[in-house]
N, CA and C atoms of all chains as a GROMACS GRO file, in nm:
protein
  594
    1MET      N    1  -4.323   2.585  -0.838
    1MET     CA    2  -4.330   2.493  -0.928
    1MET      C    3  -4.254   2.535  -1.070
    2THR      N    4  -4.152   2.523  -1.113
    2THR     CA    5  -4.090   2.556  -1.207
    2THR      C    6  -4.017   2.464  -1.287
    3GLY      N    7  -4.007   2.432  -1.444
    3GLY     CA    8  -3.969   2.287  -1.461
    3GLY      C    9  -3.793   2.303  -1.462
    4GLU      N   10  -3.692   2.406  -1.422
    4GLU     CA   11  -3.614   2.441  -1.379
    4GLU      C   12  -3.541   2.361  -1.308
    5THR      N   13  -3.631   2.282  -1.219
    5THR     CA   14  -3.620   2.244  -1.067
    5THR      C   15  -3.498   2.126  -1.038
    6ARG      N   16  -3.524   2.087  -1.176
    6ARG     CA   17  -3.450   1.947  -1.131
    6ARG      C   18  -3.340   1.915  -1.068
    7LYS      N   19  -3.296   1.861  -0.950
    7LYS     CA   20  -3.175   1.847  -0.861
    7LYS      C   21  -3.069   1.760  -0.998
    8SER      N   22  -2.964   1.824  -0.995
    8SER     CA   23  -2.851   1.782  -1.111
    8SER      C   24  -2.841   1.660  -0.961
    9GLU      N   25  -2.815   1.518  -1.060
    9GLU     CA   26  -2.754   1.430  -1.018
    9GLU      C   27  -2.589   1.440  -0.964
   10GLU      N   28  -2.595   1.392  -0.803
   10GLU     CA   29  -2.516   1.426  -0.691
   10GLU      C   30  -2.413   1.550  -0.733
   11ASN      N   31  -2.482   1.648  -0.811
   11ASN     CA   32  -2.385   1.776  -0.804
   11ASN      C   33  -2.254   1.783  -0.935
   12SER      N   34  -2.342   1.693  -1.043
   12SER     CA   35  -2.278   1.684  -1.170
   12SER      C   36  -2.249   1.792  -1.230
   13ILE      N   37  -2.114   1.838  -1.362
   13ILE     CA   38  -2.154   1.909  -1.438
   13ILE      C   39  -2.101   1.836  -1.550
   14PHE      N   40  -2.127   1.832  -1.690
   14PHE     CA   41  -2.135   1.748  -1.800
   14PHE      C   42  -2.066   1.865  -1.887
   15ILE      N   43  -1.932   1.814  -1.917
   15ILE     CA   44  -1.837   1.880  -2.037
   15ILE      C   45  -1.920   1.914  -2.174
   16GLY      N   46  -1.927   1.960  -2.213
   16GLY     CA   47  -1.976   1.977  -2.371
   16GLY      C   48  -1.933   2.156  -2.422
   17GLY      N   49  -1.998   2.125  -2.540
   17GLY     CA   50  -1.952   2.222  -2.634
   17GLY      C   51  -1.948   2.367  -2.596
   18LYS      N   52  -2.038   2.413  -2.456
   18LYS     CA   53  -2.038   2.589  -2.471
   18LYS      C   54  -1.894   2.629  -2.410
   19PRO      N   55  -1.935   2.715  -2.412
   19PRO     CA   56  -1.772   2.825  -2.386
   19PRO      C   57  -1.735   2.789  -2.246
   20PHE      N   58  -1.571   2.761  -2.253
   20PHE     CA   59  -1.508   2.705  -2.104
   20PHE      C   60  -1.585   2.738  -1.993
   21MET      N   61  -1.566   2.882  -1.987
   21MET     CA   62  -1.546   2.922  -1.843
   21MET      C   63  -1.733   2.938  -1.783
   22ASN      N   64  -1.850   2.834  -1.870
   22ASN     CA   65  -1.980   2.816  -1.814
   22ASN      C   66  -1.918   2.727  -1.751
   23TYR      N   67  -1.868   2.605  -1.768
   23TYR     CA   68  -1.887   2.514  -1.662
   23TYR      C   69  -1.787   2.517  -1.566
   24VAL      N   70  -1.653   2.622  -1.608
   24VAL     CA   71  -1.572   2.623  -1.468
   24VAL      C   72  -1.710   2.807  -1.353
   25THR      N   73  -1.792   2.857  -1.429
   25THR     CA   74  -1.836   2.889  -1.284
   25THR      C   75  -1.973   2.774  -1.236
   26GLY      N   76  -1.974   2.695  -1.309
   26GLY     CA   77  -2.108   2.583  -1.281
   26GLY      C   78  -2.024   2.583  -1.200
   27VAL      N   79  -1.925   2.507  -1.152
   27VAL     CA   80  -1.839   2.389  -1.088
   27VAL      C   81  -1.837   2.537  -0.950
   28ILE      N   82  -1.793   2.604  -0.939
   28ILE     CA   83  -1.740   2.752  -0.860
   28ILE      C   84  -1.918   2.722  -0.785
   29VAL      N   85  -2.023   2.790  -0.875
   29VAL     CA   86  -2.134   2.756  -0.820
   29VAL      C   87  -2.250   2.648  -0.689
   30GLN      N   88  -2.163   2.554  -0.743
   30GLN     CA   89  -2.251   2.471  -0.707
   30GLN      C   90  -2.142   2.424  -0.594
   31PHE      N   91  -2.009   2.456  -0.501
   31PHE     CA   92  -2.004   2.471  -0.476
   31PHE      C   93  -2.041   2.626  -0.330
   32GLY      N   94  -2.084   2.701  -0.409
   32GLY     CA   95  -2.135   2.829  -0.355
   32GLY      C   96  -2.281   2.764  -0.277
   33ASN      N   97  -2.326   2.687  -0.377
   33ASN     CA   98  -2.451   2.672  -0.257
   33ASN      C   99  -2.437   2.593  -0.161
   34GLY      N  100  -2.322   2.545  -0.147
   34GLY     CA  101  -2.325   2.430  -0.043
   34GLY      C  102  -2.272   2.291  -0.037
   35ALA      N  103  -2.251   2.227  -0.231
   35ALA     CA  104  -2.246   2.111  -0.212
   35ALA      C  105  -2.107   2.067  -0.144
   36LYS      N  106  -2.048   1.951  -0.083
   36LYS     CA  107  -1.934   1.875  -0.048
   36LYS      C  108  -1.879   1.842  -0.161
   37GLU      N  109  -1.929   1.771  -0.242
   37GLU     CA  110  -1.865   1.689  -0.385
   37GLU      C  111  -1.938   1.754  -0.503
   38VAL      N  112  -1.820   1.786  -0.634
   38VAL     CA  113  -1.888   1.829  -0.777
   38VAL      C  114  -1.783   1.709  -0.879
   39VAL      N  115  -1.889   1.638  -0.904
   39VAL     CA  116  -1.829   1.553  -1.016
   39VAL      C  117  -1.815   1.627  -1.149
   40VAL      N  118  -1.742   1.622  -1.213
   40VAL     CA  119  -1.686   1.679  -1.345
   40VAL      C  120  -1.687   1.548  -1.442
   41LYS      N  121  -1.775   1.561  -1.548
   41LYS     CA  122  -1.807   1.472  -1.681
   41LYS      C  123  -1.759   1.452  -1.763
   42ALA      N  124  -1.709   1.376  -1.874
   42ALA     CA  125  -1.718   1.431  -2.023
   42ALA      C  126  -1.708   1.301  -2.064
   43ARG      N  127  -1.716   1.271  -2.224
   43ARG     CA  128  -1.697   1.200  -2.292
   43ARG      C  129  -1.607   1.225  -2.413
   44GLY      N  130  -1.517   1.144  -2.455
   44GLY     CA  131  -1.472   1.209  -2.590
   44GLY      C  132  -1.425   1.264  -2.579
   45LYS      N  133  -1.406   1.364  -2.695
   45LYS     CA  134  -1.322   1.494  -2.730
   45LYS      C  135  -1.365   1.586  -2.619
   46PHE      N  136  -1.448   1.567  -2.548
   46PHE     CA  137  -1.440   1.665  -2.444
   46PHE      C  138  -1.365   1.658  -2.299
   47ILE      N  139  -1.317   1.551  -2.320
   47ILE     CA  140  -1.224   1.448  -2.163
   47ILE      C  141  -1.132   1.539  -2.145
   48SER      N  142  -1.054   1.633  -2.287
   48SER     CA  143  -0.953   1.717  -2.214
   48SER      C  144  -1.033   1.810  -2.172
   49LYS      N  145  -1.098   1.860  -2.192
   49LYS     CA  146  -1.201   1.991  -2.184
   49LYS      C  147  -1.230   1.940  -2.016
   50CYS      N  148  -1.272   1.875  -1.952
   50CYS     CA  149  -1.305   1.788  -1.834
   50CYS      C  150  -1.167   1.862  -1.746
   51VAL      N  151  -1.072   1.791  -1.807
   51VAL     CA  152  -0.966   1.811  -1.702
   51VAL      C  153  -0.904   1.965  -1.661
   52ASP      N  154  -0.903   2.027  -1.817
   52ASP     CA  155  -0.896   2.154  -1.796
   52ASP      C  156  -0.971   2.244  -1.654
   53VAL      N  157  -1.129   2.226  -1.707
   53VAL     CA  158  -1.214   2.273  -1.648
   53VAL      C  159  -1.249   2.214  -1.483
   54ALA      N  160  -1.163   2.146  -1.465
   54ALA     CA  161  -1.145   2.080  -1.317
   54ALA      C  162  -0.981   2.169  -1.208
   55GLU      N  163  -0.946   2.133  -1.310
   55GLU     CA  164  -0.809   2.223  -1.256
   55GLU      C  165  -0.809   2.391  -1.234
   56VAL      N  166  -0.909   2.412  -1.349
   56VAL     CA  167  -0.847   2.561  -1.343
   56VAL      C  168  -0.964   2.635  -1.262
   57ALA      N  169  -1.079   2.542  -1.204
   57ALA     CA  170  -1.217   2.577  -1.171
   57ALA      C  171  -1.151   2.577  -0.920
   58ARG      N  172  -1.043   2.467  -0.965
   58ARG     CA  173  -0.940   2.434  -0.830
   58ARG      C  174  -0.836   2.487  -0.804
   59ARG      N  175  -0.777   2.554  -0.924
   59ARG     CA  176  -0.671   2.595  -0.893
   59ARG      C  177  -0.652   2.741  -0.878
   60LYS      N  178  -0.710   2.823  -0.956
   60LYS     CA  179  -0.793   2.936  -0.996
   60LYS      C  180  -0.865   3.082  -0.908
   61PHE      N  181  -0.891   2.960  -0.884
   61PHE     CA  182  -1.061   3.034  -0.872
   61PHE      C  183  -1.129   2.939  -0.705
   62LEU      N  184  -1.111   2.856  -0.615
   62LEU     CA  185  -1.126   2.795  -0.551
   62LEU      C  186  -1.001   2.773  -0.469
   63THR      N  187  -0.915   2.863  -0.448
   63THR     CA  188  -0.787   2.816  -0.370
   63THR      C  189  -0.763   2.844  -0.263
   64ASP      N  190  -0.933   2.911  -0.174
   64ASP     CA  191  -0.948   2.950  -0.105
   64ASP      C  192  -1.049   2.885  -0.039
   65GLN      N  193  -1.071   2.802  -0.091
   65GLN     CA  194  -1.176   2.690  -0.043
   65GLN      C  195  -1.156   2.530   0.007
   66ASN      N  196  -1.000   2.541  -0.024
   66ASN     CA  197  -0.946   2.366  -0.018
   66ASN      C  198  -0.976   2.276  -0.137
   67VAL      N  199  -1.011   2.284  -0.212
   67VAL     CA  200  -1.078   2.240  -0.263
   67VAL      C  201  -0.949   2.115  -0.373
   68SER      N  202  -1.054   1.983  -0.350
   68SER     CA  203  -0.891   1.883  -0.366
   68SER      C  204  -0.988   1.803  -0.466
   69VAL      N  205  -0.903   1.710  -0.587
   69VAL     CA  206  -0.893   1.613  -0.675
   69VAL      C  207  -0.913   1.442  -0.590
   70LYS      N  208  -1.032   1.422  -0.500
   70LYS     CA  209  -1.090   1.296  -0.443
   70LYS      C  210  -1.080   1.174  -0.540
   71GLU      N  211  -1.098   1.164  -0.626
   71GLU     CA  212  -1.072   1.065  -0.717
   71GLU      C  213  -1.089   1.065  -0.890
   72VAL      N  214  -1.031   1.021  -0.955
   72VAL     CA  215  -1.055   1.087  -1.122
   72VAL      C  216  -1.095   0.916  -1.162
   73LYS      N  217  -1.176   0.866  -1.260
   73LYS     CA  218  -1.243   0.750  -1.307
   73LYS      C  219  -1.244   0.776  -1.431
   74ILE      N  220  -1.185   0.636  -1.516
   74ILE     CA  221  -1.249   0.666  -1.665
   74ILE      C  222  -1.318   0.507  -1.688
   75GLY      N  223  -1.378   0.531  -1.810
   75GLY     CA  224  -1.415   0.405  -1.829
   75GLY      C  225  -1.500   0.408  -1.994
   76SER      N  226  -1.572   0.344  -2.011
   76SER     CA  227  -1.620   0.302  -2.140
   76SER      C  228  -1.784   0.324  -2.185
   77GLU      N  229  -1.864   0.356  -2.222
   77GLU     CA  230  -1.990   0.361  -2.222
   77GLU      C  231  -1.984   0.333  -2.428
   78GLU      N  232  -2.106   0.279  -2.406
   78GLU     CA  233  -2.169   0.242  -2.550
   78GLU      C  234  -2.218   0.324  -2.614
   79PHE      N  235  -2.238   0.373  -2.724
   79PHE     CA  236  -2.315   0.543  -2.767
   79PHE      C  237  -2.371   0.533  -2.940
   80GLU      N  238  -2.498   0.540  -2.907
   80GLU     CA  239  -2.539   0.537  -3.066
   80GLU      C  240  -2.479   0.672  -3.131
   81ASN      N  241  -2.444   0.644  -3.239
   81ASN     CA  242  -2.402   0.738  -3.320
   81ASN      C  243  -2.535   0.788  -3.441
   82LYS      N  244  -2.522   0.883  -3.557
   82LYS     CA  245  -2.596   0.951  -3.592
   82LYS      C  246  -2.644   0.814  -3.718
   83GLU      N  247  -2.565   0.751  -3.739
   83GLU     CA  248  -2.599   0.627  -3.858
   83GLU      C  249  -2.651   0.494  -3.760
   84GLY      N  250  -2.680   0.556  -3.619
   84GLY     CA  251  -2.758   0.442  -3.564
   84GLY      C  252  -2.671   0.273  -3.538
   85LYS      N  253  -2.542   0.328  -3.571
   85LYS     CA  254  -2.475   0.215  -3.530
   85LYS      C  255  -2.415   0.258  -3.364
   86LEU      N  256  -2.368   0.106  -3.306
   86LEU     CA  257  -2.314   0.134  -3.188
   86LEU      C  258  -2.138   0.151  -3.132
   87ILE      N  259  -2.130   0.248  -3.063
   87ILE     CA  260  -1.917   0.253  -3.070
   87ILE      C  261  -1.956   0.275  -2.965
   88ASN      N  262  -1.815   0.227  -2.933
   88ASN     CA  263  -1.766   0.232  -2.759
   88ASN      C  264  -1.675   0.438  -2.814
   89VAL      N  265  -1.768   0.443  -2.645
   89VAL     CA  266  -1.641   0.630  -2.623
   89VAL      C  267  -1.634   0.618  -2.475
   90SER      N  268  -1.531   0.678  -2.472
   90SER     CA  269  -1.447   0.684  -2.338
   90SER      C  270  -1.474   0.788  -2.283
   91ILE      N  271  -1.500   0.780  -2.132
   91ILE     CA  272  -1.611   0.835  -2.019
   91ILE      C  273  -1.504   0.867  -1.911
   92LEU      N  274  -1.502   1.010  -1.837
   92LEU     CA  275  -1.424   1.084  -1.708
   92LEU      C  276  -1.488   1.114  -1.660
   93GLU      N  277  -1.418   1.120  -1.534
   93GLU     CA  278  -1.533   1.163  -1.439
   93GLU      C  279  -1.422   1.240  -1.310
   94VAL      N  280  -1.354   1.385  -1.243
   94VAL     CA  281  -1.313   1.392  -1.190
   94VAL      C  282  -1.416   1.450  -1.081
   95VAL      N  283  -1.430   1.398  -0.955
   95VAL     CA  284  -1.471   1.387  -0.794
   95VAL      C  285  -1.401   1.517  -0.772
   96LEU      N  286  -1.443   1.635  -0.732
   96LEU     CA  287  -1.366   1.758  -0.636
   96LEU      C  288  -1.459   1.751  -0.527
   97LYS      N  289  -1.356   1.779  -0.384
   97LYS     CA  290  -1.430   1.764  -0.281
   97LYS      C  291  -1.359   1.883  -0.243
   98LYS      N  292  -1.465   1.952  -0.133
   98LYS     CA  293  -1.445   2.043  -0.058
   98LYS      C  294  -1.417   1.995   0.101
   99GLY      N  295  -1.287   2.088   0.098
   99GLY     CA  296  -1.210   2.001   0.295
   99GLY      C  297  -1.132   1.901   0.263
  100MET      N  298   2.574  -0.176  -2.799
  100MET     CA  299   2.576   0.014  -2.749
  100MET      C  300   2.517   0.074  -2.905
  101THR      N  301   2.376   0.098  -2.811
  101THR     CA  302   2.317   0.133  -2.995
  101THR      C  303   2.270   0.286  -2.846
  102GLY      N  304   2.218   0.407  -2.916
  102GLY     CA  305   2.146   0.557  -2.880
  102GLY      C  306   2.026   0.534  -2.818
  103GLU      N  307   1.944   0.379  -2.896
  103GLU     CA  308   1.807   0.368  -2.858
  103GLU      C  309   1.773   0.266  -2.762
  104THR      N  310   1.880   0.273  -2.677
  104THR     CA  311   1.889   0.206  -2.579
  104THR      C  312   1.827   0.244  -2.403
  105ARG      N  313   1.755   0.369  -2.420
  105ARG     CA  314   1.719   0.403  -2.294
  105ARG      C  315   1.698   0.363  -2.212
  106LYS      N  316   1.589   0.332  -2.105
  106LYS     CA  317   1.501   0.257  -2.058
  106LYS      C  318   1.381   0.392  -2.014
  107SER      N  319   1.246   0.366  -2.035
  107SER     CA  320   1.133   0.425  -2.102
  107SER      C  321   1.110   0.479  -1.941
  108GLU      N  322   1.114   0.590  -1.864
  108GLU     CA  323   1.090   0.602  -1.700
  108GLU      C  324   0.975   0.503  -1.688
  109GLU      N  325   0.991   0.425  -1.579
  109GLU     CA  326   0.843   0.337  -1.549
  109GLU      C  327   0.737   0.281  -1.642
  110ASN      N  328   0.802   0.228  -1.757
  110ASN     CA  329   0.722   0.186  -1.853
  110ASN      C  330   0.576   0.265  -1.913
  111SER      N  331   0.665   0.437  -1.944
  111SER     CA  332   0.575   0.538  -1.944
  111SER      C  333   0.548   0.489  -2.101
  112ILE      N  334   0.446   0.538  -2.162
  112ILE     CA  335   0.394   0.558  -2.291
  112ILE      C  336   0.342   0.690  -2.290
  113PHE      N  337   0.408   0.839  -2.363
  113PHE     CA  338   0.313   0.945  -2.388
  113PHE      C  339   0.296   0.952  -2.545
  114ILE      N  340   0.148   0.985  -2.472
  114ILE     CA  341   0.023   1.035  -2.622
  114ILE      C  342   0.084   1.162  -2.688
  115GLY      N  343   0.078   1.088  -2.745
  115GLY     CA  344   0.121   1.283  -2.888
  115GLY      C  345   0.059   1.244  -2.999
  116GLY      N  346   0.116   1.325  -3.132
  116GLY     CA  347   0.047   1.344  -3.265
  116GLY      C  348   0.044   1.193  -3.320
  117LYS      N  349   0.133   1.094  -3.289
  117LYS     CA  350   0.140   0.981  -3.383
  117LYS      C  351  -0.026   0.882  -3.386
  118PRO      N  352  -0.020   0.780  -3.531
  118PRO     CA  353  -0.166   0.735  -3.510
  118PRO      C  354  -0.183   0.700  -3.388
  119PHE      N  355  -0.316   0.670  -3.338
  119PHE     CA  356  -0.368   0.634  -3.239
  119PHE      C  357  -0.328   0.459  -3.201
  120MET      N  358  -0.319   0.388  -3.314
  120MET     CA  359  -0.260   0.246  -3.232
  120MET      C  360  -0.090   0.231  -3.244
  121ASN      N  361  -0.040   0.308  -3.280
  121ASN     CA  362   0.111   0.314  -3.223
  121ASN      C  363   0.086   0.306  -3.108
  122TYR      N  364   0.019   0.368  -2.989
  122TYR     CA  365   0.044   0.394  -2.875
  122TYR      C  366  -0.046   0.288  -2.835
  123VAL      N  367  -0.145   0.239  -2.835
  123VAL     CA  368  -0.240   0.073  -2.815
  123VAL      C  369  -0.099  -0.012  -2.824
  124THR      N  370   0.010  -0.031  -2.918
  124THR     CA  371   0.070  -0.083  -2.950
  124THR      C  372   0.176  -0.134  -2.886
  125GLY      N  373   0.194  -0.007  -2.835
  125GLY     CA  374   0.320   0.024  -2.746
  125GLY      C  375   0.266  -0.019  -2.616
  126VAL      N  376   0.177   0.018  -2.568
  126VAL     CA  377   0.118  -0.053  -2.441
  126VAL      C  378   0.134  -0.234  -2.404
  127ILE      N  379   0.079  -0.302  -2.554
  127ILE     CA  380   0.083  -0.413  -2.510
  127ILE      C  381   0.199  -0.470  -2.538
  128VAL      N  382   0.292  -0.413  -2.626
  128VAL     CA  383   0.382  -0.477  -2.586
  128VAL      C  384   0.455  -0.431  -2.456
  129GLN      N  385   0.482  -0.289  -2.404
  129GLN     CA  386   0.550  -0.295  -2.276
  129GLN      C  387   0.487  -0.417  -2.173
  130PHE      N  388   0.387  -0.410  -2.142
  130PHE     CA  389   0.317  -0.556  -2.096
  130PHE      C  390   0.402  -0.685  -2.151
  131GLY      N  391   0.383  -0.701  -2.320
  131GLY     CA  392   0.458  -0.823  -2.316
  131GLY      C  393   0.569  -0.862  -2.280
  132ASN      N  394   0.654  -0.762  -2.267
  132ASN     CA  395   0.789  -0.753  -2.216
  132ASN      C  396   0.802  -0.757  -2.031
  133GLY      N  397   0.683  -0.799  -2.024
  133GLY     CA  398   0.664  -0.796  -1.898
  133GLY      C  399   0.656  -0.709  -1.727
  134ALA      N  400   0.663  -0.594  -1.807
  134ALA     CA  401   0.589  -0.496  -1.752
  134ALA      C  402   0.520  -0.532  -1.616
  135LYS      N  403   0.516  -0.501  -1.491
  135LYS     CA  404   0.366  -0.505  -1.395
  135LYS      C  405   0.312  -0.414  -1.433
  136GLU      N  406   0.306  -0.291  -1.427
  136GLU     CA  407   0.271  -0.168  -1.498
  136GLU      C  408   0.322  -0.051  -1.594
  137VAL      N  409   0.227   0.000  -1.691
  137VAL     CA  410   0.222   0.055  -1.761
  137VAL      C  411   0.164   0.191  -1.734
  138VAL      N  412   0.231   0.313  -1.742
  138VAL     CA  413   0.159   0.492  -1.758
  138VAL      C  414   0.137   0.503  -1.864
  139VAL      N  415  -0.006   0.540  -1.904
  139VAL     CA  416   0.004   0.626  -2.027
  139VAL      C  417  -0.045   0.779  -1.932
  140LYS      N  418   0.040   0.844  -1.998
  140LYS     CA  419   0.027   1.028  -1.983
  140LYS      C  420   0.039   1.133  -2.141
  141ALA      N  421  -0.046   1.207  -2.087
  141ALA     CA  422  -0.120   1.252  -2.192
  141ALA      C  423  -0.082   1.429  -2.099
  142ARG      N  424  -0.075   1.545  -2.200
  142ARG     CA  425  -0.100   1.670  -2.177
  142ARG      C  426  -0.170   1.759  -2.278
  143GLY      N  427  -0.249   1.829  -2.253
  143GLY     CA  428  -0.347   1.917  -2.329
  143GLY      C  429  -0.449   1.864  -2.391
  144LYS      N  430  -0.443   1.917  -2.484
  144LYS     CA  431  -0.536   1.804  -2.619
  144LYS      C  432  -0.550   1.677  -2.641
  145PHE      N  433  -0.436   1.644  -2.596
  145PHE     CA  434  -0.405   1.505  -2.587
  145PHE      C  435  -0.473   1.372  -2.490
  146ILE      N  436  -0.490   1.455  -2.431
  146ILE     CA  437  -0.585   1.350  -2.296
  146ILE      C  438  -0.662   1.307  -2.354
  147SER      N  439  -0.794   1.317  -2.411
  147SER     CA  440  -0.870   1.275  -2.472
  147SER      C  441  -0.858   1.095  -2.566
  148LYS      N  442  -0.730   1.121  -2.615
  148LYS     CA  443  -0.674   1.002  -2.664
  148LYS      C  444  -0.583   0.965  -2.591
  149CYS      N  445  -0.529   0.992  -2.480
  149CYS     CA  446  -0.488   0.899  -2.396
  149CYS      C  447  -0.595   0.802  -2.308
  150VAL      N  448  -0.711   0.837  -2.263
  150VAL     CA  449  -0.797   0.785  -2.192
  150VAL      C  450  -0.857   0.661  -2.342
  151ASP      N  451  -0.818   0.775  -2.459
  151ASP     CA  452  -0.905   0.618  -2.524
  151ASP      C  453  -0.776   0.536  -2.560
  152VAL      N  454  -0.686   0.560  -2.538
  152VAL     CA  455  -0.538   0.458  -2.548
  152VAL      C  456  -0.552   0.334  -2.454
  153ALA      N  457  -0.564   0.413  -2.319
  153ALA     CA  458  -0.579   0.281  -2.212
  153ALA      C  459  -0.694   0.211  -2.240
  154GLU      N  460  -0.866   0.309  -2.253
  154GLU     CA  461  -0.949   0.213  -2.262
  154GLU      C  462  -0.939   0.091  -2.336
  155VAL      N  463  -0.906   0.150  -2.519
  155VAL     CA  464  -0.911   0.074  -2.604
  155VAL      C  465  -0.760  -0.119  -2.570
  156ALA      N  466  -0.652  -0.058  -2.506
  156ALA     CA  467  -0.563  -0.134  -2.486
  156ALA      C  468  -0.647  -0.197  -2.397
  157ARG      N  469  -0.672  -0.223  -2.234
  157ARG     CA  470  -0.713  -0.271  -2.179
  157ARG      C  471  -0.845  -0.409  -2.238
  158ARG      N  472  -0.921  -0.318  -2.286
  158ARG     CA  473  -1.072  -0.381  -2.315
  158ARG      C  474  -1.091  -0.444  -2.465
  159LYS      N  475  -0.992  -0.403  -2.547
  159LYS     CA  476  -1.009  -0.468  -2.628
  159LYS      C  477  -0.887  -0.554  -2.678
  160PHE      N  478  -0.765  -0.568  -2.618
  160PHE     CA  479  -0.654  -0.631  -2.668
  160PHE      C  480  -0.625  -0.694  -2.567
  161LEU      N  481  -0.634  -0.623  -2.440
  161LEU     CA  482  -0.545  -0.777  -2.316
  161LEU      C  483  -0.613  -0.775  -2.226
  162THR      N  484  -0.787  -0.816  -2.258
  162THR     CA  485  -0.847  -0.893  -2.200
  162THR      C  486  -0.854  -0.998  -2.172
  163ASP      N  487  -0.689  -1.122  -2.181
  163ASP     CA  488  -0.686  -1.180  -2.161
  163ASP      C  489  -0.591  -1.141  -2.061
  164GLN      N  490  -0.551  -1.098  -2.007
  164GLN     CA  491  -0.431  -1.070  -1.920
  164GLN      C  492  -0.451  -0.969  -1.784
  165ASN      N  493  -0.566  -0.975  -1.813
  165ASN     CA  494  -0.653  -0.923  -1.681
  165ASN      C  495  -0.560  -0.762  -1.591
  166VAL      N  496  -0.577  -0.654  -1.697
  166VAL     CA  497  -0.557  -0.578  -1.678
  166VAL      C  498  -0.611  -0.445  -1.600
  167SER      N  499  -0.604  -0.414  -1.553
  167SER     CA  500  -0.687  -0.293  -1.425
  167SER      C  501  -0.655  -0.180  -1.451
  168VAL      N  502  -0.712  -0.041  -1.451
  168VAL     CA  503  -0.732   0.085  -1.413
  168VAL      C  504  -0.626   0.094  -1.249
  169LYS      N  505  -0.530   0.059  -1.270
  169LYS     CA  506  -0.500   0.112  -1.066
  169LYS      C  507  -0.552   0.240  -1.057
  170GLU      N  508  -0.444   0.354  -1.099
  170GLU     CA  509  -0.510   0.477  -1.078
  170GLU      C  510  -0.509   0.560  -1.201
  171VAL      N  511  -0.602   0.727  -1.146
  171VAL     CA  512  -0.576   0.782  -1.265
  171VAL      C  513  -0.592   0.944  -1.188
  172LYS      N  514  -0.456   0.980  -1.219
  172LYS     CA  515  -0.428   1.111  -1.191
  172LYS      C  516  -0.464   1.214  -1.290
  173ILE      N  517  -0.497   1.348  -1.246
  173ILE     CA  518  -0.474   1.500  -1.297
  173ILE      C  519  -0.403   1.611  -1.213
  174GLY      N  520  -0.352   1.665  -1.342
  174GLY     CA  521  -0.245   1.799  -1.261
  174GLY      C  522  -0.227   1.862  -1.378
  175SER      N  523  -0.149   1.969  -1.328
  175SER     CA  524  -0.084   2.066  -1.390
  175SER      C  525   0.028   2.083  -1.384
  176GLU      N  526   0.076   2.132  -1.544
  176GLU     CA  527   0.265   2.187  -1.550
  176GLU      C  528   0.269   2.315  -1.635
  177GLU      N  529   0.369   2.365  -1.567
  177GLU     CA  530   0.373   2.479  -1.674
  177GLU      C  531   0.447   2.490  -1.791
  178PHE      N  532   0.432   2.568  -1.899
  178PHE     CA  533   0.456   2.494  -2.005
  178PHE      C  534   0.508   2.609  -2.134
  179GLU      N  535   0.648   2.641  -2.138
  179GLU     CA  536   0.683   2.748  -2.230
  179GLU      C  537   0.600   2.716  -2.420
  180ASN      N  538   0.530   2.848  -2.382
  180ASN     CA  539   0.442   2.814  -2.584
  180ASN      C  540   0.544   2.890  -2.677
  181LYS      N  541   0.525   2.890  -2.764
  181LYS     CA  542   0.614   2.894  -2.881
  181LYS      C  543   0.664   3.082  -2.858
  182GLU      N  544   0.590   3.136  -2.818
  182GLU     CA  545   0.640   3.280  -2.761
  182GLU      C  546   0.710   3.304  -2.654
  183GLY      N  547   0.721   3.170  -2.622
  183GLY     CA  548   0.809   3.184  -2.491
  183GLY      C  549   0.728   3.217  -2.399
  184LYS      N  550   0.584   3.236  -2.351
  184LYS     CA  551   0.529   3.282  -2.218
  184LYS      C  552   0.477   3.124  -2.161
  185LEU      N  553   0.478   3.150  -2.038
  185LEU     CA  554   0.464   3.015  -1.962
  185LEU      C  555   0.332   3.040  -1.967
  186ILE      N  556   0.278   2.924  -1.976
  186ILE     CA  557   0.119   2.831  -1.964
  186ILE      C  558   0.066   2.738  -1.884
  187ASN      N  559  -0.028   2.683  -1.840
  187ASN     CA  560  -0.083   2.556  -1.726
  187ASN      C  561  -0.127   2.493  -1.873
  188VAL      N  562  -0.096   2.382  -1.830
  188VAL     CA  563  -0.148   2.275  -1.903
  188VAL      C  564  -0.202   2.182  -1.843
  189SER      N  565  -0.330   2.134  -1.863
  189SER     CA  566  -0.350   2.019  -1.807
  189SER      C  567  -0.255   1.894  -1.805
  190ILE      N  568  -0.258   1.817  -1.720
  190ILE     CA  569  -0.205   1.638  -1.765
  190ILE      C  570  -0.244   1.561  -1.689
  191LEU      N  571  -0.242   1.468  -1.761
  191LEU     CA  572  -0.318   1.312  -1.734
  191LEU      C  573  -0.259   1.205  -1.744
  192GLU      N  574  -0.255   1.120  -1.582
  192GLU     CA  575  -0.156   1.043  -1.592
  192GLU      C  576  -0.270   0.871  -1.618
  193VAL      N  577  -0.292   0.748  -1.667
  193VAL     CA  578  -0.374   0.638  -1.652
  193VAL      C  579  -0.250   0.518  -1.620
  194VAL      N  580  -0.292   0.495  -1.500
  194VAL     CA  581  -0.177   0.374  -1.481
  194VAL      C  582  -0.275   0.219  -1.462
  195LEU      N  583  -0.197   0.137  -1.571
  195LEU     CA  584  -0.310   0.004  -1.588
  195LEU      C  585  -0.185  -0.092  -1.546
  196LYS      N  586  -0.262  -0.167  -1.472
  196LYS     CA  587  -0.187  -0.279  -1.413
  196LYS      C  588  -0.256  -0.379  -1.443
  197LYS      N  589  -0.107  -0.520  -1.461
  197LYS     CA  590  -0.178  -0.651  -1.454
  197LYS      C  591  -0.151  -0.740  -1.324
  198GLY      N  592  -0.278  -0.815  -1.337
  198GLY     CA  593  -0.268  -0.895  -1.213
  198GLY      C  594  -0.407  -0.859  -1.121
   0.00000   0.00000   0.00000
């Protein structure tokens, strides 16, 4: 009964401002825990980092686990900024798949 | 006989450091010139901007032309930096399709 045990939605990693390798490690750990698919997601300026995380995890660290890019999706989301104004922000999702 | 008439490879737009709307306009012009597909590409830090360009062109300007995202591809390329060192850089391609 810990507060930390919420299951992350379909093994998702949300990319933000933490150090790059934190997210790469997150991907590796999720596959290590038996996930068949891991979704790496980002919004706005973190989208470039998101592609880097997916590529580095796949090409540098999971090379012996046959992980491939199953799908890449882009889209837009409405987002409320600090002034309470609704703005559009781009989103990107990379679905990594083992096997 | 001008030097400017080289045909851009499969109607591609390479995203770089120019103003955002230059690229959005580029996408609109290519569809206006009869292209069935336009590929919006970027490397590294310009990948976020690339998704924004594709989304804004499609959702704000080409709404009456039935343009959809046909495919999104990610990958890595070797890239020689200023010091002559080979580094990997992520790449992203968004294929926009009319009809």
